[in-house]
Backbone as JSON Lines, residues from 0, in Angstrom:
{"i":0,"aa":"M","n":[24.53,-30.88,-28.41],"ca":[23.61,-29.75,-28.25],"c":[24.38,-28.48,-28.61]}
{"i":1,"aa":"G","n":[23.8,-27.7,-29.49],"ca":[24.46,-26.48,-29.92],"c":[24.35,-25.38,-28.87]}
{"i":2,"aa":"Y","n":[25.14,-24.35,-29.07],"ca":[25.14,-23.24,-28.13],"c":[23.77,-22.56,-28.04]}
{"i":3,"aa":"R","n":[23.07,-22.45,-29.14],"ca":[21.76,-21.78,-29.13],"c":[20.78,-22.55,-28.26]}
{"i":4,"aa":"K","n":[20.74,-23.86,-28.44],"ca":[19.82,-24.67,-27.63],"c":[20.24,-24.63,-26.16]}
{"i":5,"aa":"F","n":[21.53,-24.69,-25.91],"ca":[22.02,-24.67,-24.54],"c":[21.61,-23.37,-23.84]}
{"i":6,"aa":"F","n":[21.84,-22.23,-24.49],"ca":[21.49,-20.96,-23.87],"c":[19.97,-20.78,-23.78]}
{"i":7,"aa":"A","n":[19.22,-21.35,-24.69],"ca":[17.76,-21.3,-24.59],"c":[17.29,-22.06,-23.36]}
{"i":8,"aa":"V","n":[17.89,-23.21,-23.1],"ca":[17.54,-24.0,-21.92],"c":[17.95,-23.25,-20.65]}
{"i":9,"aa":"V","n":[19.12,-22.64,-20.66],"ca":[19.58,-21.88,-19.49],"c":[18.65,-20.71,-19.22]}
{"i":10,"aa":"R","n":[18.23,-20.0,-20.27],"ca":[17.29,-18.88,-20.1],"c":[15.96,-19.36,-19.54]}
{"i":11,"aa":"L","n":[15.46,-20.47,-20.06],"ca":[14.19,-21.01,-19.58],"c":[14.29,-21.39,-18.12]}
{"i":12,"aa":"L","n":[15.37,-22.04,-17.72],"ca":[15.55,-22.41,-16.32],"c":[15.67,-21.17,-15.43]}
{"i":13,"aa":"A","n":[16.33,-20.14,-15.9],"ca":[16.45,-18.9,-15.13],"c":[15.09,-18.23,-14.94]}
{"i":14,"aa":"I","n":[14.28,-18.23,-15.98],"ca":[12.94,-17.64,-15.88],"c":[12.09,-18.43,-14.91]}
{"i":15,"aa":"L","n":[12.13,-19.74,-15.01],"ca":[11.35,-20.57,-14.09],"c":[11.81,-20.41,-12.65]}
{"i":16,"aa":"A","n":[13.11,-20.35,-12.43],"ca":[13.64,-20.18,-11.08],"c":[13.23,-18.83,-10.51]}
{"i":17,"aa":"S","n":[13.31,-17.78,-11.3],"ca":[12.92,-16.46,-10.8],"c":[11.42,-16.39,-10.53]}
{"i":18,"aa":"A","n":[10.62,-17.07,-11.33],"ca":[9.17,-17.09,-11.09],"c":[8.87,-17.79,-9.77]}
{"i":19,"aa":"V","n":[9.56,-18.88,-9.5],"ca":[9.35,-19.61,-8.24],"c":[9.79,-18.76,-7.07]}
{"i":20,"aa":"L","n":[10.92,-18.1,-7.18],"ca":[11.42,-17.27,-6.09],"c":[10.53,-16.06,-5.83]}
{"i":21,"aa":"L","n":[9.97,-15.48,-6.88],"ca":[9.13,-14.29,-6.71],"c":[7.79,-14.61,-6.09]}
{"i":22,"aa":"T","n":[7.28,-15.81,-6.31],"ca":[5.97,-16.15,-5.76],"c":[6.06,-16.55,-4.3]}
{"i":23,"aa":"N","n":[7.24,-16.87,-3.81],"ca":[7.43,-17.25,-2.41],"c":[6.65,-18.5,-2.03]}
{"i":24,"aa":"G","n":[6.07,-19.18,-2.98],"ca":[5.36,-20.41,-2.68],"c":[4.05,-20.21,-1.95]}
{"i":25,"aa":"Q","n":[3.59,-18.99,-1.8],"ca":[2.36,-18.72,-1.08],"c":[1.32,-18.16,-2.04]}
{"i":26,"aa":"V","n":[0.17,-18.76,-2.01],"ca":[-0.94,-18.28,-2.82],"c":[-2.07,-17.93,-1.87]}
{"i":27,"aa":"Q","n":[-2.52,-16.7,-1.93],"ca":[-3.59,-16.26,-1.04],"c":[-4.81,-15.9,-1.86]}
{"i":28,"aa":"A","n":[-5.96,-16.29,-1.35],"ca":[-7.21,-15.95,-2.01],"c":[-7.5,-14.47,-1.78]}
{"i":29,"aa":"Q","n":[-7.99,-13.82,-2.81],"ca":[-8.33,-12.41,-2.7],"c":[-9.82,-12.25,-2.93]}
{"i":30,"aa":"T","n":[-10.41,-11.36,-2.18],"ca":[-11.82,-11.08,-2.37],"c":[-11.97,-9.88,-3.29]}
{"i":31,"aa":"G","n":[-13.05,-9.84,-4.01],"ca":[-13.31,-8.74,-4.91],"c":[-13.74,-7.5,-4.17]}
{"i":32,"aa":"T","n":[-13.76,-6.4,-4.87],"ca":[-14.2,-5.14,-4.28],"c":[-15.7,-5.2,-4.03]}
{"i":33,"aa":"S","n":[-16.1,-4.72,-2.87],"ca":[-17.53,-4.69,-2.57],"c":[-18.03,-3.25,-2.69]}
{"i":34,"aa":"Y","n":[-19.18,-3.11,-3.27],"ca":[-19.78,-1.8,-3.49],"c":[-21.09,-1.73,-2.71]}
{"i":35,"aa":"S","n":[-21.43,-0.54,-2.29],"ca":[-22.72,-0.36,-1.61],"c":[-23.56,0.64,-2.4]}
{"i":36,"aa":"F","n":[-24.85,0.45,-2.36],"ca":[-25.79,1.29,-3.09],"c":[-25.92,2.64,-2.42]}
{"i":37,"aa":"D","n":[-25.83,3.72,-3.19],"ca":[-26.0,5.08,-2.68],"c":[-27.26,5.67,-3.31]}
{"i":38,"aa":"P","n":[-28.37,5.71,-2.57],"ca":[-29.63,6.21,-3.15],"c":[-29.62,7.71,-3.43]}
{"i":39,"aa":"T","n":[-28.65,8.45,-2.91],"ca":[-28.61,9.9,-3.13],"c":[-27.83,10.28,-4.37]}
{"i":40,"aa":"W","n":[-27.32,9.3,-5.11],"ca":[-26.53,9.59,-6.3],"c":[-27.26,9.08,-7.51]}
{"i":41,"aa":"P","n":[-27.29,9.74,-8.61],"ca":[-26.7,11.05,-8.87],"c":[-27.61,12.16,-8.36]}
{"i":42,"aa":"K","n":[-27.01,13.22,-7.95],"ca":[-27.77,14.38,-7.48],"c":[-28.28,15.17,-8.69]}
{"i":43,"aa":"D","n":[-29.31,15.98,-8.46],"ca":[-29.83,16.82,-9.54],"c":[-28.77,17.83,-9.96]}
{"i":44,"aa":"L","n":[-28.69,18.08,-11.25],"ca":[-27.71,19.03,-11.77],"c":[-28.27,20.45,-11.71]}
{"i":45,"aa":"P","n":[-27.39,21.46,-11.49],"ca":[-27.87,22.84,-11.41],"c":[-28.24,23.39,-12.79]}
{"i":46,"aa":"N","n":[-29.02,24.46,-12.81],"ca":[-29.38,25.21,-14.02],"c":[-30.09,24.35,-15.06]}
{"i":47,"aa":"N","n":[-30.83,23.37,-14.64],"ca":[-31.57,22.47,-15.55],"c":[-30.65,21.78,-16.56]}
{"i":48,"aa":"W","n":[-29.42,21.5,-16.16],"ca":[-28.5,20.79,-17.04],"c":[-29.0,19.37,-17.25]}
{"i":49,"aa":"K","n":[-28.65,18.79,-18.36],"ca":[-29.04,17.42,-18.68],"c":[-27.79,16.58,-18.92]}
{"i":50,"aa":"M","n":[-27.9,15.32,-18.64],"ca":[-26.81,14.39,-18.95],"c":[-27.25,13.53,-20.12]}
{"i":51,"aa":"G","n":[-26.33,13.28,-21.03],"ca":[-26.65,12.44,-22.17],"c":[-25.39,11.81,-22.73]}
{"i":52,"aa":"G","n":[-25.58,11.01,-23.72],"ca":[-24.44,10.34,-24.35],"c":[-23.64,11.28,-25.21]}
{"i":53,"aa":"V","n":[-22.35,11.06,-25.27],"ca":[-21.46,11.86,-26.12],"c":[-21.21,11.06,-27.38]}
{"i":54,"aa":"T","n":[-21.61,11.62,-28.51],"ca":[-21.42,10.9,-29.77],"c":[-20.23,11.41,-30.55]}
{"i":55,"aa":"G","n":[-19.68,12.54,-30.14],"ca":[-18.53,13.08,-30.87],"c":[-17.78,14.06,-30.0]}
{"i":56,"aa":"L","n":[-16.56,14.36,-30.39],"ca":[-15.73,15.28,-29.64],"c":[-14.84,16.02,-30.63]}
{"i":57,"aa":"A","n":[-14.81,17.34,-30.51],"ca":[-13.99,18.15,-31.43],"c":[-12.96,18.9,-30.62]}
{"i":58,"aa":"V","n":[-11.73,18.91,-31.08],"ca":[-10.64,19.6,-30.42],"c":[-9.91,20.44,-31.46]}
{"i":59,"aa":"D","n":[-9.63,21.7,-31.09],"ca":[-8.85,22.54,-32.01],"c":[-7.61,23.06,-31.29]}
{"i":60,"aa":"S","n":[-6.9,23.98,-31.9],"ca":[-5.64,24.46,-31.34],"c":[-5.83,25.28,-30.06]}
{"i":61,"aa":"N","n":[-7.04,25.75,-29.78],"ca":[-7.3,26.54,-28.58],"c":[-7.63,25.67,-27.37]}
{"i":62,"aa":"D","n":[-7.77,24.39,-27.55],"ca":[-8.13,23.49,-26.44],"c":[-6.9,22.92,-25.78]}
């Protein structure tokens, strides 16, 4: 076995060993984020402002 293969195997074993040590052997189930409905959102905007899609954006040296 050449040195390249030997060191490749050593690196692989080191990566696997560190992965095992970092996980601590414990796997815990996680629940997703729960959201609740807010009927008061969105609130009316002041000054008869409207919300709409943005199709473009321009930036110059003053921005």
